[in-house]
C-alpha positions in Angstrom: 0.0 0.0 0.0 1.2 3.5 -0.9 1.5 5.9 2.0 3.3 8.7 0.1 0.6 10.3 -1.9 -1.8 13.2 -1.1 -5.5 13.1 -1.9 -8.0 16.0 -1.5 -11.3 15.0 0.0 -14.6 16.9 0.2 -17.6 16.2 2.6 -20.8 17.8 1.5 -23.5 19.2 3.9 -26.5 19.8 1.7 -30.3 19.9 1.8 -32.4 17.6 -0.5 -35.2 18.7 -2.8 -37.9 17.1 -0.7 -40.1 14.6 -2.5 -38.1 14.8 -5.7 -35.5 12.2 -6.8 -34.7 14.2 -9.9 -34.3 17.5 -8.0 -32.0 16.0 -5.4 -30.0 14.2 -8.0 -29.4 17.5 -9.8 -28.0 18.9 -6.6 -25.7 16.0 -6.3 -24.4 16.5 -9.8 -23.8 20.2 -9.1 -22.0 19.5 -5.9 -19.8 16.9 -7.6 -18.8 19.6 -10.2 -18.0 22.1 -7.5 -16.0 19.6 -5.5 -14.0 18.8 -8.6 -13.4 22.5 -9.3 -12.0 22.8 -5.8 -9.5 20.0 -6.6 -11.2 17.2 -4.7 -10.5 13.7 -5.7 -13.2 12.2 -3.3 -16.6 13.6 -2.5 -18.9 12.2 0.2 -22.7 12.9 0.5 -25.0 12.4 3.5 -27.0 9.3 4.5 -29.8 8.3 2.1 -29.6 11.8 0.5 -31.4 10.7 -2.7 -34.2 11.4 -2.7 -34.2 12.4 1.0 -33.8 10.9 4.5 -37.2 9.6 5.8 -37.5 12.2 8.5 -41.2 11.6 8.6 -40.6 8.3 10.3 -39.0 10.1 13.2 -42.0 12.4 13.9 -44.9 10.3 12.8 -46.3 7.1 14.5 -46.2 4.0 12.2 -50.0 4.0 11.8 -50.0 7.5 10.3 -46.9 7.3 8.1 -48.2 5.1 5.3 -48.7 8.0 2.8 -45.2 9.3 3.3 -43.7 5.8 3.1 -45.5 5.2 -0.2 -44.2 8.5 -1.5 -40.7 7.4 -0.6 -41.2 4.2 -2.6 -42.2 6.2 -5.6 -39.1 8.4 -5.4 -36.6 5.8 -4.4 -33.6 4.8 -6.4 -33.1 1.7 -8.6 -29.6 0.3 -8.6 -28.6 0.3 -11.4 -30.9 2.9 -12.9 -31.0 6.6 -14.1 -29.6 8.0 -10.9 -26.6 5.7 -10.8 -26.0 6.3 -14.5 -26.0 10.1 -14.0 -23.6 9.9 -11.0 -21.4 7.4 -12.9 -21.1 9.8 -15.8 -20.2 12.7 -13.5 -17.6 10.7 -11.6 -16.0 9.7 -14.9 -16.2 13.2 -16.4 -14.4 14.8 -13.4 -12.2 11.9 -12.4 -13.6 11.9 -8.9 -14.5 9.1 -6.4 -18.1 9.6 -5.2 -19.8 8.1 -2.1 -23.5 8.6 -2.2 -26.3 7.6 0.2 -29.6 6.6 -1.4 -33.0 5.1 -0.5 -32.7 2.0 -2.7 -35.8 0.2 -4.0 -35.4 -3.5 -4.6 -38.8 -5.1 -5.5 -41.1 -4.5 -2.6 -38.5 -3.3 -0.1 -36.5 -0.2 0.6 -32.9 -0.2 1.9 -30.5 2.4 3.3 -27.8 2.0 0.7 -24.3 3.4 0.2 -23.0 3.6 -3.3 -19.3 3.9 -4.1 -18.3 5.1 -7.6 -14.6 5.0 -8.6 -13.0 7.9 -10.5 -13.6 6.1 -13.9 -17.3 5.9 -13.1 -17.5 2.3 -12.2 -20.0 1.5 -9.5 -17.7 -0.5 -7.2 -20.1 -1.2 -4.3 -23.7 -1.2 -3.3 -23.8 -1.8 0.5 -26.9 -1.8 2.7 -27.0 -0.6 6.3 -26.8 -3.9 8.3 -29.5 -2.8 10.9 -31.8 0.1 10.5 -31.9 2.2 13.7 -35.0 2.7 15.9 -37.7 4.4 13.8 -35.8 3.4 10.6 -36.9 -0.3 11.1 -40.4 0.7 9.8 -38.8 2.0 6.6 -35.9 -0.2 5.5 -34.9 -3.8 5.3 -31.6 -5.2 6.7 -28.3 -5.4 4.8 -25.7 -8.3 4.9 -22.0 -8.8 5.5 -21.2 -8.5 1.8 -21.1 -4.8 2.2 -18.5 -4.8 5.0 -15.7 -4.6 2.5 -12.9 -2.2 1.8 -12.3 -1.2 -1.8 -9.3 -0.4 -3.9 -10.2 2.9 -5.5 -8.3 5.8 -7.2 -7.9 7.5 -3.8 -6.9 4.6 -1.7 -8.4 1.8 0.4 -11.9 3.0 1.1 -14.7 1.8 3.4 -18.0 3.2 4.5 -20.6 2.9 7.2 -23.9 4.8 7.8 -24.8 6.6 11.0 -25.2 4.3 14.1 -23.4 1.5 12.4 -20.5 3.3 13.9 -21.8 2.1 17.3 -21.2 -1.4 16.2 -17.5 -2.0 17.0 -17.4 -5.3 15.1 -18.6 -3.7 11.9 -16.0 -1.1 12.3 -13.3 -3.7 13.0 -14.3 -5.6 9.9 -13.2 -2.6 7.9 -10.2 -1.9 10.0 -9.0 -5.5 9.5 -9.0 -4.8 5.8 -6.6 -1.9 6.3 -9.0 0.9 5.6 -7.2 4.1 4.8 -10.2 6.4 4.2 -13.4 5.9 6.0 -16.6 7.5 4.6 -19.3 8.2 7.2 -22.8 9.4 6.5 -25.4 10.7 8.9 -28.8 12.3 8.2 -28.3 15.6 10.1 -31.0 18.0 11.1 -32.2 15.7 13.9 -32.2 15.5 17.7 -30.3 18.7 18.3 -26.8 19.5 19.5 -26.4 16.2 21.4 -26.5 14.3 18.1 -23.7 16.5 16.7 -21.7 16.0 19.9 -22.1 12.2 19.8 -21.2 12.2 16.1 -18.0 14.1 16.7 -16.9 11.7 19.4 -17.8 8.6 17.3 -16.0 9.6 14.1 -12.9 10.9 15.9 -12.7 7.7 17.9 -12.9 5.6 14.7 -10.1 7.7 13.2 -7.9 7.1 16.2 -8.7 3.4 16.6 -8.5 2.6 12.9 -5.6 4.8 12.2 -7.4 6.2 9.1 -9.0 9.4 7.8 -12.7 9.9 8.3 -14.7 11.9 5.8 -18.1 12.6 7.4 -21.1 14.2 5.6 -24.5 15.1 7.2 -27.7 16.5 5.7 -29.3 19.8 6.3 -33.0 20.8 6.4 -34.2 24.4 5.7 -36.8 25.8 8.1 -39.4 25.6 5.4 -38.6 22.0 4.7 -39.0 21.2 8.4 -42.5 22.8 8.2 -43.3 20.6 5.2 -42.3 17.4 7.1 -44.5 18.3 10.2 -46.7 21.3 11.0 -46.3 20.5 14.8 -44.0 23.1 16.2 -43.0 20.8 19.1 -41.9 18.1 16.6 -40.2 20.7 14.4 -37.7 21.3 17.2 -36.4 17.7 17.0 -35.7 18.2 13.3 -33.0 20.8 14.0 -29.3 20.6 14.9 -27.4 17.3 14.7 -25.0 18.4 11.9 -21.3 17.8 12.0 -19.7 17.6 8.5 -16.0 17.1 9.0 -12.8 15.5 7.9 -10.7 13.9 10.7 -7.0 12.8 10.6 -5.7 9.4 11.9 -4.6 11.3 15.0 -8.3 12.3 15.7 -7.8 15.9 14.7 -10.2 17.9 12.5 -8.4 18.9 9.3 -10.7 21.8 8.5 -13.4 23.7 10.4 -16.5 21.4 10.7 -19.8 22.6 9.3 -22.6 22.6 11.8 -25.2 24.8 10.1 -26.3 25.5 6.5 -25.1 24.1 3.2 -21.4 23.9 2.5 -18.4 21.7 1.7 -15.6 20.7 4.0 -12.3 20.2 2.1 -9.0 18.9 3.3 -5.8 17.3 1.9 -5.0 14.0 3.4 -1.4 13.1 4.0 -1.2 9.3 4.1 2.1 9.4 6.0 -0.1 10.3 9.0 -1.5 6.8 8.9 1.9 5.3 9.4 2.7 7.9 12.1 -0.4 6.7 14.0 -0.1 3.0 13.4 3.6 3.0 14.4 2.3 3.6 18.0 -1.0 1.7 17.9 -2.1 -0.7 15.1 -5.3 -2.3 16.2 -5.1 -5.0 13.5 -1.3 -5.4 13.6 1.2 -5.3 16.4 -1.5 -4.2 18.9 -3.9 -7.0 18.0 -4.0 -10.4 19.9 -5.6 -12.8 17.5 -4.6 -15.7 19.8 -7.1 -14.2 22.3 -9.6 -12.2 20.2 -10.8 -12.7 16.6 -13.7 -11.4 14.5 -15.7 -13.9 12.5 -17.4 -12.2 9.4 -20.0 -13.8 7.2 -19.2 -11.8 4.1 -21.7 -13.6 1.8 -24.6 -11.8 0.2 -27.9 -13.4 1.4 -30.7 -14.5 -0.9 -34.1 -15.9 -0.3 -33.4 -18.6 -2.9 -30.7 -21.2 -3.4 -30.0 -23.6 -6.1 -29.7 -27.4 -5.6 -26.0 -27.1 -4.9 -26.5 -24.7 -2.0 -25.3 -21.6 -3.9 -27.2 -18.4 -4.2 -29.4 -18.4 -7.3 -29.7 -14.6 -7.2 -26.1 -13.3 -6.9 -25.7 -9.6 -6.4 -23.3 -8.3 -9.1 -22.3 -5.4 -6.9 -21.4 -7.3 -3.8 -18.0 -8.3 -5.1 -15.2 -9.4 -2.7 -13.1 -6.7 -1.2 -10.3 -5.4 -3.3 -7.3 -3.3 -2.2 -6.3 0.1 -3.0 -3.6 2.6 -2.2 -3.7 6.3 -1.6 -1.6 9.1 -0.4 -2.8 12.1 1.5 -1.1 15.2 2.7 -2.4 18.2 4.6 -1.9 21.3 2.6 -4.7 23.5 3.7 -7.7 23.7 5.8 -10.8 25.1 4.1 -14.6 25.1 4.3 -16.2 26.1 1.1 -19.8 27.4 1.0 -21.6 26.4 -2.2 -25.2 27.1 -1.2 -25.7 29.8 -3.7 -24.5 27.7 -6.7 -27.0 25.0 -6.0 -30.0 26.8 -4.6 -31.6 27.1 -8.0 -32.1 23.4 -8.1 -34.8 23.7 -5.4 -37.2 24.9 -8.0 -36.7 21.6 -9.9 
């Protein structure tokens, strides 16, 4: 693995176009272009950003959320499909790695899905959140171990988890054991208030320290008028605020640029991969600091299916759940920037 290069990363804090897959996708494409113009080689978007995170499930009881759940089905993303085709073209055009969260529709079910596109536009991974959290269980199905893989990409060895998957230490260790160099984290944002942002900061900084990797974290953002669209109840509107912490963290647990906690914007930092060696020289959780004679992780990395052939093999293989590859990257800290791009994408709201 190469630890001598430098890669510029961007984490996007952005609001969706509520109830519009096409409108939100257009904002994604505009943000990819702006990240590329800023020299980014990797851009990370929030959890299930396309078409939008199901905030309704947090403020509505299950018996009342059928209409909104059905609307999410109608706007959800097919993989592959028009959304993945458009993002693939953008990634290839700008030579940038893209990590995008979507609500994926597969038959009669929805999933919290993370998509990883390489710089040549190839869709390398479609991974589903292994366990939806709390209210999310009424919206999404469960993922499997096939998505707990680290990929070789143009920017290095890259892994991803969504939101409270970061509270599952074994899921994180599965990526650490594959020598993750860049970890892409995604959270919904605009929920629960400041305590959510505080917990998020602790979580991603701890993973950076424990894994000895960079963490690029993106959260969503809701405008006041969007919160009012989701619920007219002023008391419930309060729980759809705060909870934003878009940031890039070094392997030493240090923010590499000012985190974004309000509004739309883009956190950008240069990642010096020599910092990975600097950290792991002292504490390598999957190397000299591990004790496999005492503690080991068992991972079922197969993609599950409801049907098997007579030989016991899955009859419905998932072409996107390929085995983990390996990739190298170099990162160097040249500058610390936070770029506001709200004005350049605000016009997409009308779409």
